[in-house]
C-alpha positions in Angstrom: 113.0 118.0 132.2 112.2 116.6 128.7 109.8 113.7 128.5 110.4 110.8 126.2 107.4 109.8 124.0 107.1 106.6 122.0 105.7 106.8 118.5 104.2 103.5 117.3 103.5 102.3 113.8 100.0 103.8 113.1 97.0 102.1 111.5 97.6 102.8 107.8 94.0 101.9 106.8 92.6 99.5 104.2 92.8 96.6 106.7 96.6 96.6 106.7 98.2 95.0 109.7 101.9 95.3 109.1 104.5 97.3 107.1 108.1 96.9 106.1 110.7 99.6 106.9 112.1 100.7 103.5 114.1 103.8 104.5 114.6 105.8 107.6 114.3 109.6 107.0 115.8 110.6 110.4 118.6 109.4 112.6 119.1 109.2 116.3 119.9 112.7 117.5 118.0 114.5 114.8 115.6 117.2 115.7 112.1 116.6 114.2 109.2 118.9 113.7 105.6 117.9 114.3 104.2 115.9 111.4 107.6 115.6 109.7 107.9 112.3 107.8 110.4 110.1 109.7 110.3 106.8 107.9 109.2 105.3 104.5 107.4 102.0 104.8 106.0 99.6 102.3 102.6 98.0 102.9 100.8 95.4 100.9 99.2 98.4 99.0 101.8 101.1 98.5 104.8 103.0 99.7 103.9 105.4 102.5 105.8 108.2 104.3 104.9 108.1 108.0 104.9 111.4 109.9 105.7 111.7 113.6 103.0 113.5 115.6 105.7 114.8 118.1 108.3 117.5 117.9 111.6 116.9 119.6 114.9 115.0 119.5 114.9 111.4 118.2 116.4 109.3 121.0 115.9 105.8 119.5 114.8 104.0 116.3 113.2 100.5 116.4 113.9 98.2 113.5 116.4 98.1 110.7 115.6 98.8 107.1 114.0 95.7 105.7 112.3 94.8 109.0 108.6 94.1 108.9 106.7 95.5 111.9 103.1 95.0 113.0 100.7 98.0 113.4 101.2 99.2 117.0 104.9 98.3 117.3 107.3 101.0 118.4 108.9 103.0 115.6 110.9 105.6 117.5 111.1 107.6 120.7 111.2 111.4 120.8 112.4 113.6 123.7 109.8 116.4 123.8 110.8 119.6 125.5 114.6 119.1 125.2 116.6 122.3 124.7 117.9 121.0 121.3 114.3 120.8 120.2 113.2 124.3 121.1 113.0 125.4 117.4 111.2 122.3 116.3 107.6 123.3 117.2 105.9 124.9 120.0 103.2 122.2 120.3 104.2 118.7 121.5 101.6 116.6 119.6 99.5 117.0 116.5 97.3 114.0 116.4 98.5 113.3 112.9 99.3 109.7 111.9 99.7 109.8 108.1 100.6 112.3 105.5 97.6 114.2 104.3 95.5 113.5 107.5 95.1 115.4 110.8 96.8 118.7 110.9 97.8 121.3 108.3 101.1 121.3 106.4 104.0 119.9 108.4 107.0 122.0 109.3 109.7 120.1 107.6 112.7 121.6 109.4 115.4 119.4 110.6 118.6 120.1 112.5 121.4 117.9 113.7 122.5 118.1 117.4 126.2 118.9 118.0 128.4 116.0 117.0 129.9 113.9 119.7 133.6 114.1 120.3 135.9 111.9 118.1 136.0 108.4 119.5 132.7 108.6 121.3 130.4 105.6 120.9 127.5 106.2 118.4 124.0 106.6 119.7 122.0 103.4 119.3 118.5 102.1 119.6 117.6 100.6 122.9 117.6 96.8 123.2 114.4 95.0 124.2 115.1 92.0 126.5 114.1 88.7 125.0 114.2 85.3 126.4 115.7 82.3 124.6 113.6 81.1 121.5 111.6 78.0 121.9 113.3 74.9 120.6 116.7 76.6 120.5 119.8 74.4 120.3 122.6 74.6 122.9 124.6 77.8 122.9 128.0 76.4 122.2 126.9 75.1 118.7 125.9 78.6 117.6 128.8 80.2 119.3 131.1 78.2 117.0 129.1 79.4 114.0 129.5 83.0 115.1 133.2 82.5 115.5 133.4 81.1 112.0 131.7 84.3 110.6 134.3 86.6 112.3 132.4 87.4 115.5 133.7 86.7 119.0 131.1 84.5 120.8 130.8 84.7 124.5 132.5 82.1 126.6 129.2 80.8 127.9 125.5 81.6 127.5 124.2 83.9 130.2 120.7 84.4 131.5 120.7 88.1 130.7 118.8 89.9 128.0 119.5 89.1 124.3 120.4 92.1 122.1 117.5 91.7 119.7 114.7 94.2 118.9 113.4 92.8 115.6 110.6 90.3 115.8 111.6 89.0 112.4 115.1 88.2 113.6 113.6 86.3 116.6 111.3 84.4 114.3 114.1 83.5 111.9 116.2 82.3 114.7 113.4 80.3 116.3 112.4 78.6 113.0 116.0 77.5 112.3 116.8 76.5 115.9 119.4 79.3 116.4 120.3 80.2 120.0 120.6 83.9 119.9 122.7 83.9 123.1 125.5 82.3 121.2 125.7 85.1 118.7 127.6 88.4 118.8 125.6 91.1 117.0 127.2 93.4 114.4 124.8 96.2 115.0 125.2 99.2 117.3 126.2 98.1 120.9 126.1 94.4 119.8 122.6 94.5 118.4 121.9 91.2 116.7 120.7 91.7 113.1 119.1 89.5 110.6 122.4 89.2 108.7 124.0 87.8 111.9 121.5 85.0 112.1 121.9 84.3 108.3 125.7 84.3 108.6 125.5 81.7 111.4 123.2 79.5 109.3 125.6 79.7 106.4 128.6 78.9 108.5 126.8 75.9 109.9 125.8 74.7 106.4 129.3 74.9 104.9 130.8 72.0 106.8 127.8 69.9 106.0 128.1 70.7 102.3 131.8 69.8 102.3 131.0 66.4 103.8 128.8 65.6 100.8 125.0 65.3 100.5 123.2 63.4 103.1 120.7 60.7 102.1 117.3 62.1 101.5 114.2 60.1 102.4 111.7 59.4 99.7 109.3 62.3 99.3 111.3 64.6 101.5 111.7 68.2 100.3 115.2 69.5 99.6 116.5 72.8 100.9 116.5 75.8 98.5 116.4 79.5 98.4 113.5 80.9 100.5 111.9 84.2 99.4 109.5 85.7 101.9 106.0 86.4 100.6 105.5 89.9 102.0 104.7 93.4 100.9 103.1 93.6 97.5 104.2 90.1 96.5 102.6 88.7 99.6 99.4 90.6 99.0 99.2 89.4 95.4 99.7 85.8 96.5 96.9 86.1 99.1 94.5 87.6 96.6 95.2 85.1 93.8 94.9 82.2 96.2 91.6 83.6 97.6 90.3 84.1 94.0 91.0 80.6 93.0 89.6 79.2 96.3 86.3 81.2 96.4 85.4 82.0 92.8 84.2 79.3 90.3 85.7 80.9 87.2 85.4 80.0 83.6 87.2 81.5 80.5 86.1 82.1 76.9 88.2 83.7 74.2 88.0 84.9 70.6 90.4 86.2 67.9 89.5 89.6 66.5 90.7 91.6 63.6 92.1 94.9 65.1 93.1 96.5 61.9 90.3 99.0 61.8 90.8 99.9 65.5 94.5 100.6 64.9 93.6 102.7 61.9 91.0 104.7 63.9 93.6 105.3 66.6 96.1 106.6 64.0 93.5 109.0 62.7 92.7 110.3 66.2 96.3 111.0 66.9 96.9 112.6 63.5 94.7 115.6 64.3 96.9 116.7 67.2 96.2 117.0 70.9 97.0 114.3 73.6 97.8 110.9 72.2 95.2 108.2 72.6 96.6 104.8 73.8 95.3 101.4 72.6 94.6 100.6 76.2 92.3 103.6 76.5 90.3 102.6 73.4 90.0 99.0 74.8 88.9 100.5 78.2 86.3 102.7 76.4 85.0 99.5 74.7 84.9 97.7 78.0 82.8 100.3 79.7 80.3 100.3 76.8 80.1 96.5 77.0 79.6 96.6 80.8 76.7 99.0 80.2 75.1 96.3 78.0 76.1 93.4 80.3 76.0 94.8 83.9 76.2 91.3 85.4 79.9 91.4 84.9 80.3 94.7 86.9 79.3 93.1 90.1 80.5 91.2 93.2 79.1 88.3 95.2 78.1 88.8 98.9 78.7 85.3 100.1 77.3 86.0 103.6 74.0 87.3 102.3 74.0 85.0 99.2 73.4 88.0 96.9 74.9 89.3 93.7 75.6 93.0 94.1 75.5 94.9 90.8 77.7 98.0 91.0 76.5 101.4 89.6 80.0 102.7 88.5 82.8 101.1 86.6 86.1 101.5 88.6 88.4 100.0 86.0 91.6 98.3 87.2 94.5 97.6 84.9 97.5 95.3 85.5 100.8 97.1 85.7 104.1 95.3 86.1 106.7 97.1 88.2 110.1 96.3 89.7 108.4 95.6 93.0 105.8 93.3 91.4 102.4 93.3 89.8 100.0 96.1 90.9 96.5 96.9 89.7 95.8 100.7 89.8 92.2 101.7 89.5 90.7 104.4 87.2 87.6 105.8 89.0 84.3 106.2 87.1 85.8 105.0 83.9 82.4 104.9 82.3 82.2 108.7 82.5 85.6 109.3 80.9 86.5 110.0 77.3 89.3 108.2 75.5 91.5 111.2 76.1 90.8 111.3 79.8 91.4 107.5 80.1 94.7 107.9 78.3 95.8 110.6 80.7 94.7 108.7 83.8 96.4 105.4 82.6 99.6 107.4 82.1 99.5 109.1 85.5 98.8 105.8 87.4 101.4 103.9 85.4 104.1 106.5 86.2 103.1 106.4 89.9 103.2 102.6 89.9 106.8 102.6 88.5 107.9 105.3 91.0 106.3 103.4 93.9 104.1 106.3 94.9 100.6 104.8 94.4 98.4 105.4 97.5 96.2 102.7 99.0 93.2 104.5 97.4 94.8 104.1 94.0 94.9 100.3 94.4 91.6 99.4 95.9 87.9 99.6 95.0 88.1 98.1 91.4 85.0 96.6 89.9 86.4 95.2 86.6 90.0 94.6 85.4 91.6 95.0 82.0 94.8 93.0 81.6 97.0 93.8 78.6 99.5 90.9 78.7 100.3 91.5 75.1 103.1 93.8 76.3 105.0 90.6 77.3 104.9 89.3 73.8 102.3 86.6 74.3 99.1 85.9 72.4 96.7 84.4 75.0 96.2 83.7 78.7 93.5 82.6 81.1 93.5 85.5 83.7 92.8 85.0 87.4 89.9 87.2 88.5 91.0 90.1 90.8 88.9 89.2 93.9 86.2 90.3 94.8 85.4 91.4 91.2 83.4 89.2 88.8 85.4 89.3 85.6 88.7 90.2 83.8 89.3 90.9 80.2 92.7 89.8 78.9 94.3 91.2 75.7 97.1 89.6 73.8 99.6 91.2 71.5 98.3 92.7 68.2 100.3 91.1 65.4 100.1 90.7 61.6 98.5 87.3 60.8 96.8 85.7 57.8 93.1 86.5 58.0 90.1 86.0 55.7 88.9 89.6 55.0 86.0 90.3 52.6 86.2 86.7 51.2 90.0 86.9 50.5 93.1 85.9 52.4 94.9 89.0 53.7 97.4 90.0 56.3 95.6 91.7 59.1 96.3 93.0 62.6 94.9 90.2 64.9 94.5 90.1 68.6 93.2 87.4 71.0 90.7 88.5 73.6 89.9 86.3 76.7 87.3 86.8 79.3 87.5 85.1 82.7 84.2 85.4 84.6 82.6 84.3 87.9 80.1 81.7 86.9 77.9 82.6 89.9 77.0 86.0 88.4 76.1 84.9 84.9 76.1 82.0 82.5 78.1 81.5 79.3 75.5 83.2 77.2 76.1 86.5 79.0 79.9 86.2 79.1 79.9 85.2 75.4 77.7 88.2 74.5 80.0 90.6 76.3 83.1 89.2 74.7 81.5 89.1 71.2 80.4 92.8 71.6 84.0 93.7 72.6 85.3 91.9 69.6 82.8 93.6 67.3 83.9 97.0 68.5 87.5 96.1 68.0 86.8 94.9 64.4 84.4 97.8 63.6 84.9 100.8 65.9 81.8 102.4 64.4 79.8 99.9 66.4 80.9 101.7 69.5 79.3 105.0 68.3 75.9 103.5 69.1 76.9 103.4 72.8 78.3 107.0 73.0 
């Protein structure tokens, strides 16, 4: 007899407590091999493929795509030892919980079981019983809403289980006073999905909108579109809020003539070989400046009331993607050449756009370089990437009138801004750092003294 094993969402590391299902890689009835990736999830750090440590036949999946699950919640169940799974793997369990950890290379074979006869009901995930949500309204009100959306509501609410498996669906219903017993689910075997709850809410709102706006009390908030702060967007929101709450920051800025820097870059790229990016040159200048002003490559241990100066520069850089702002980290940037920095920036940027950055690529930074000039703006006051102590912002490099060698000329000008943690240094140190960066931008030969 095959035994059914439950695979739960594993601890993905880096202090992550939940993940959102982005894409299922297997279906109910599929044969999976040990350590075969079964689902793609998005955490606050990155996109991750999660492998199943069991080999067998998938008997159930828990959670629709778009559902957010906490670590330890069931992901799927696998029938181990079933005849259909005889070719999956001889061992039942690998101990592996994440791609790249545990066992050796996974056997990525996959085979469908024989299709069911025409007209047979589709296999579906089991339904977890759920009691009525706290504060729910009477069932007949929501039953009418379900009827308005095209579903057939039950004649009367029963005391039996509710066809809901997603904790997010239950939470949405509870927060909006939806009685789940009054809804008919559109999922397999009547499973209630998030879209069912949202349809009921829209149906209820339409008559109210037709009747005209209700009087709003002074100071009361009006309803609007609600966008959940989760995944990368939620992680960024939490980090920025923490930065502004915990770090007493200050900003100083300076305009610099980048004409000579741009000429030096053109000369480097004219001799052949890998192209050197402007960001790489600015990063090389930053590492030289941090060598002179190590106070800015530090963090504050609030519990011990100590400033911790860090030995290596792990340089973060802001990268805008379709999924939001991410800050990949270049390890040991102080030991890299301009060519190596250019190559690493290119690799991490491509991975960011593809959504394949690992948690390790996004953590451990000690100083951040933010090139907001790509958005066509000149200046900004960056928010420090907690728990770092400083961030250098770089605006666009544009032709501007500039006094050069005593005469008015058109030069390539850039605005540099430094936001720093006032606990780690005073304005003299921050100003010295920024002035050195500006001097290197204006006269790249200054940098040669640090090489």
